[in-house]
PAFI-101273 format. One record per residue (C-alpha): residue number from 1; y, x, z. Coordinates in nm, 3 decimals. Each point is the difference from the previous one (the first is absolute). Layout:
! PAFI-101273
zakol seq->NUM | c2->Y | c1->X | c3->Z
...
This chain:
! PAFI-101273
zakol seq->1 | c2->11.043 | c1->10.296 | c3->6.824
zakol seq->2 | c2->0.152 | c1->-0.352 | c3->0.021
zakol seq->3 | c2->0.068 | c1->0.054 | c3->0.372
zakol seq->4 | c2->0.221 | c1->0.307 | c3->-0.094
zakol seq->5 | c2->0.168 | c1->-0.168 | c3->-0.290
zakol seq->6 | c2->0.101 | c1->-0.314 | c3->0.196
zakol seq->7 | c2->0.192 | c1->0.197 | c3->0.241
zakol seq->8 | c2->0.353 | c1->0.116 | c3->-0.102
zakol seq->9 | c2->0.075 | c1->0.367 | c3->-0.048
zakol seq->10 | c2->0.130 | c1->0.185 | c3->0.316
zakol seq->11 | c2->0.119 | c1->0.325 | c3->0.076
zakol seq->12 | c2->0.012 | c1->0.073 | c3->0.380
zakol seq->13 | c2->-0.023 | c1->-0.363 | c3->0.049
zakol seq->14 | c2->0.315 | c1->-0.081 | c3->-0.231
zakol seq->15 | c2->-0.014 | c1->-0.150 | c3->-0.347
zakol seq->16 | c2->0.171 | c1->0.144 | c3->-0.303
zakol seq->17 | c2->0.308 | c1->-0.190 | c3->0.031
zakol seq->18 | c2->0.040 | c1->0.063 | c3->0.386
zakol seq->19 | c2->-0.069 | c1->0.369 | c3->-0.075
zakol seq->20 | c2->0.270 | c1->0.001 | c3->-0.254
zakol seq->21 | c2->0.251 | c1->-0.149 | c3->0.239
zakol seq->22 | c2->-0.081 | c1->0.271 | c3->0.278
zakol seq->23 | c2->0.055 | c1->0.259 | c3->-0.289
zakol seq->24 | c2->0.322 | c1->-0.153 | c3->-0.112
zakol seq->25 | c2->0.114 | c1->0.002 | c3->0.353
zakol seq->26 | c2->-0.101 | c1->0.347 | c3->0.061
zakol seq->27 | c2->0.186 | c1->0.120 | c3->-0.311
zakol seq->28 | c2->0.327 | c1->-0.188 | c3->0.094
zakol seq->29 | c2->-0.032 | c1->0.127 | c3->0.375
zakol seq->30 | c2->-0.082 | c1->0.348 | c3->-0.112
zakol seq->31 | c2->0.300 | c1->0.017 | c3->-0.248
zakol seq->32 | c2->0.242 | c1->-0.123 | c3->0.242
zakol seq->33 | c2->-0.131 | c1->0.211 | c3->0.285
zakol seq->34 | c2->0.004 | c1->0.333 | c3->-0.212
zakol seq->35 | c2->0.343 | c1->-0.105 | c3->-0.116
zakol seq->36 | c2->0.125 | c1->-0.034 | c3->0.371
zakol seq->37 | c2->-0.199 | c1->0.297 | c3->0.173
zakol seq->38 | c2->0.118 | c1->0.239 | c3->-0.279
zakol seq->39 | c2->0.346 | c1->-0.107 | c3->-0.005
zakol seq->40 | c2->-0.033 | c1->-0.023 | c3->-0.386
zakol seq->41 | c2->0.304 | c1->-0.111 | c3->-0.206
zakol seq->42 | c2->-0.231 | c1->0.011 | c3->-0.320
zakol seq->43 | c2->-0.154 | c1->-0.320 | c3->-0.149
zakol seq->44 | c2->-0.301 | c1->0.182 | c3->-0.088
zakol seq->45 | c2->-0.116 | c1->-0.002 | c3->0.374
zakol seq->46 | c2->0.005 | c1->-0.379 | c3->-0.041
zakol seq->47 | c2->-0.280 | c1->0.030 | c3->-0.285
zakol seq->48 | c2->-0.276 | c1->-0.141 | c3->0.211
zakol seq->49 | c2->0.214 | c1->-0.279 | c3->0.098
zakol seq->50 | c2->0.078 | c1->-0.093 | c3->-0.355
zakol seq->51 | c2->-0.368 | c1->0.016 | c3->-0.078
zakol seq->52 | c2->-0.094 | c1->-0.183 | c3->0.295
zakol seq->53 | c2->0.230 | c1->-0.311 | c3->-0.042
zakol seq->54 | c2->-0.180 | c1->-0.124 | c3->-0.312
zakol seq->55 | c2->-0.325 | c1->0.046 | c3->0.149
zakol seq->56 | c2->0.103 | c1->-0.193 | c3->0.303
zakol seq->57 | c2->0.146 | c1->-0.293 | c3->-0.195
zakol seq->58 | c2->-0.261 | c1->-0.021 | c3->-0.274
zakol seq->59 | c2->-0.273 | c1->0.005 | c3->0.280
zakol seq->60 | c2->0.176 | c1->-0.279 | c3->0.172
zakol seq->61 | c2->0.044 | c1->-0.177 | c3->-0.320
zakol seq->62 | c2->-0.359 | c1->0.034 | c3->-0.083
zakol seq->63 | c2->-0.089 | c1->-0.141 | c3->0.348
zakol seq->64 | c2->0.211 | c1->-0.317 | c3->-0.060
zakol seq->65 | c2->-0.049 | c1->-0.062 | c3->-0.378
zakol seq->66 | c2->-0.366 | c1->0.060 | c3->-0.042
zakol seq->67 | c2->0.016 | c1->-0.110 | c3->-0.356
zakol seq->68 | c2->0.205 | c1->0.311 | c3->-0.083
zakol seq->69 | c2->-0.215 | c1->0.209 | c3->0.253
zakol seq->70 | c2->-0.160 | c1->0.228 | c3->-0.283
zakol seq->71 | c2->0.310 | c1->0.077 | c3->-0.174
zakol seq->72 | c2->0.188 | c1->0.090 | c3->0.305
zakol seq->73 | c2->-0.271 | c1->0.213 | c3->0.135
zakol seq->74 | c2->-0.045 | c1->0.196 | c3->-0.321
zakol seq->75 | c2->0.373 | c1->0.079 | c3->-0.001
zakol seq->76 | c2->-0.034 | c1->0.114 | c3->0.383
zakol seq->77 | c2->-0.271 | c1->0.237 | c3->-0.099
zakol seq->78 | c2->0.254 | c1->0.157 | c3->-0.254
zakol seq->79 | c2->0.255 | c1->0.064 | c3->0.287
zakol seq->80 | c2->-0.311 | c1->0.159 | c3->0.194
zakol seq->81 | c2->-0.050 | c1->0.235 | c3->-0.318
zakol seq->82 | c2->0.380 | c1->0.075 | c3->-0.001
zakol seq->83 | c2->-0.046 | c1->0.102 | c3->0.363
zakol seq->84 | c2->-0.279 | c1->0.246 | c3->-0.075
zakol seq->85 | c2->0.179 | c1->0.152 | c3->-0.298
zakol seq->86 | c2->0.326 | c1->0.033 | c3->0.208
zakol seq->87 | c2->-0.172 | c1->0.153 | c3->0.267
zakol seq->88 | c2->-0.193 | c1->0.224 | c3->-0.226
zakol seq->89 | c2->0.334 | c1->0.180 | c3->-0.061
zakol seq->90 | c2->-0.080 | c1->0.207 | c3->0.317
zakol seq->91 | c2->-0.249 | c1->0.181 | c3->-0.175
zakol seq->92 | c2->0.260 | c1->0.116 | c3->-0.245
zakol seq->93 | c2->0.223 | c1->0.118 | c3->0.274
zakol seq->94 | c2->-0.307 | c1->0.186 | c3->0.163
zakol seq->95 | c2->-0.107 | c1->0.172 | c3->-0.319
zakol seq->96 | c2->0.364 | c1->0.112 | c3->-0.050
zakol seq->97 | c2->-0.017 | c1->0.165 | c3->0.361
zakol seq->98 | c2->0.259 | c1->-0.254 | c3->0.109
zakol seq->99 | c2->-0.249 | c1->-0.241 | c3->0.221
zakol seq->100 | c2->0.183 | c1->-0.129 | c3->0.322
zakol seq->101 | c2->0.313 | c1->0.167 | c3->-0.076
zakol seq->102 | c2->0.161 | c1->-0.352 | c3->0.045
zakol seq->103 | c2->-0.249 | c1->-0.103 | c3->0.276
zakol seq->104 | c2->0.095 | c1->-0.363 | c3->0.012
zakol seq->105 | c2->-0.028 | c1->-0.066 | c3->-0.384
zakol seq->106 | c2->-0.341 | c1->0.192 | c3->-0.043
zakol seq->107 | c2->-0.127 | c1->-0.177 | c3->0.305
zakol seq->108 | c2->0.108 | c1->-0.332 | c3->-0.150
zakol seq->109 | c2->-0.171 | c1->0.110 | c3->-0.338
zakol seq->110 | c2->-0.306 | c1->0.079 | c3->0.177
zakol seq->111 | c2->-0.006 | c1->-0.330 | c3->0.180
zakol seq->112 | c2->0.054 | c1->-0.186 | c3->-0.329
zakol seq->113 | c2->-0.285 | c1->0.192 | c3->-0.153
zakol seq->114 | c2->-0.261 | c1->-0.044 | c3->0.279
zakol seq->115 | c2->0.091 | c1->-0.368 | c3->0.058
zakol seq->116 | c2->0.028 | c1->-0.075 | c3->-0.368
zakol seq->117 | c2->-0.344 | c1->0.129 | c3->-0.080
zakol seq->118 | c2->-0.151 | c1->-0.179 | c3->0.285
zakol seq->119 | c2->0.191 | c1->-0.317 | c3->-0.108
zakol seq->120 | c2->-0.124 | c1->0.026 | c3->-0.361
zakol seq->121 | c2->-0.344 | c1->0.057 | c3->0.114
zakol seq->122 | c2->-0.006 | c1->-0.313 | c3->0.215
zakol seq->123 | c2->0.129 | c1->-0.181 | c3->-0.292
zakol seq->124 | c2->-0.251 | c1->0.137 | c3->-0.262
zakol seq->125 | c2->-0.267 | c1->-0.106 | c3->0.239
zakol seq->126 | c2->0.141 | c1->-0.337 | c3->0.047
zakol seq->127 | c2->0.017 | c1->-0.048 | c3->-0.383
zakol seq->128 | c2->-0.355 | c1->0.122 | c3->-0.042
zakol seq->129 | c2->-0.121 | c1->-0.235 | c3->0.275
zakol seq->130 | c2->0.170 | c1->-0.301 | c3->-0.174
zakol seq->131 | c2->-0.167 | c1->0.117 | c3->-0.325
zakol seq->132 | c2->-0.327 | c1->0.011 | c3->0.148
zakol seq->133 | c2->0.053 | c1->-0.355 | c3->0.162
zakol seq->134 | c2->0.072 | c1->-0.139 | c3->-0.332
zakol seq->135 | c2->-0.276 | c1->0.157 | c3->-0.173
zakol seq->136 | c2->-0.251 | c1->-0.121 | c3->0.267
zakol seq->137 | c2->0.097 | c1->-0.364 | c3->-0.035
């Protein structure tokens, strides 16, 4: 077991901080892209960007300020959860029979929900790994 524990946690070859940076970049680019492609004048199309910026900033900070890494990464996970909850609004539209009436908005919600769930899963696995590492030493 010490062989596994001595290795840092990785998901698809990336550690949790690098995964967070990529997730933050995805959210920022997705929000900007959907806003541009849809020609939206609404600030709500930028919600992924507004969620991605803190993820990106705090992930970089945790990389460069390791003493605050635990705090920053816990805050980052909260933004991942906000992405899940924001994306889950799609199900309200579907239940009401209005699913994908606003294609770009609902596609954005779907992307936030799926990627948010995956991201939170990665973070939970990372936190569980760290706890197991601490318990084994």
